[in-house]
C-alpha positions in Angstrom: 17.7 9.5 41.2 16.6 8.0 38.3 13.6 5.9 39.8 12.5 9.8 40.9 12.9 11.5 37.5 11.4 8.9 35.1 8.4 10.7 34.1 10.5 14.0 33.2 12.7 11.6 31.6 10.2 9.9 29.6 8.3 13.5 29.0 12.1 14.3 27.3 12.4 11.0 24.9 8.5 11.6 24.0 9.1 15.2 22.6 12.6 14.4 20.9 10.3 11.4 19.1 7.8 13.8 18.5 9.6 16.7 16.8 12.1 13.6 14.8 9.2 12.5 13.3 7.5 15.9 12.4 10.9 17.0 10.8 11.2 13.5 9.0 7.5 14.4 7.3 8.3 17.9 6.4 11.2 17.0 4.9 9.9 14.0 2.6 6.6 15.9 2.1 5.7 15.6 -1.6 3.4 18.5 -3.4 -0.4 18.5 -3.6 0.4 18.7 -7.5 2.3 15.5 -7.9 -0.1 13.8 -5.5 -3.5 14.5 -7.9 -1.1 13.9 -10.6 -0.2 10.3 -9.4 -3.8 9.3 -8.2 -5.0 10.7 -11.7 -2.4 8.2 -13.0 -3.5 5.3 -10.8 -7.5 6.4 -11.6 -6.8 6.2 -15.5 -4.7 2.7 -15.2 -7.6 1.3 -13.1 -9.6 1.7 -15.5 -7.9 1.0 -18.5 -7.2 -2.9 -16.9 -10.7 -3.2 -15.9 -11.7 -2.5 -19.3 -9.1 -5.2 -20.7 -10.3 -7.7 -18.3 -14.1 -6.8 -18.9 -13.4 -7.8 -23.1 
């Protein structure tokens, strides 16, 4: 029975894993505004560090 249906069982497990992954990504999704702010803050910190090293 298992040997006969291994493709279907694997396919069902794959679909469940994909749905679980998508659900986790949707729940933990951060907003675009916060991503842009974090990127800008990181860039400013790196620029300050580069300026301090050069002095």
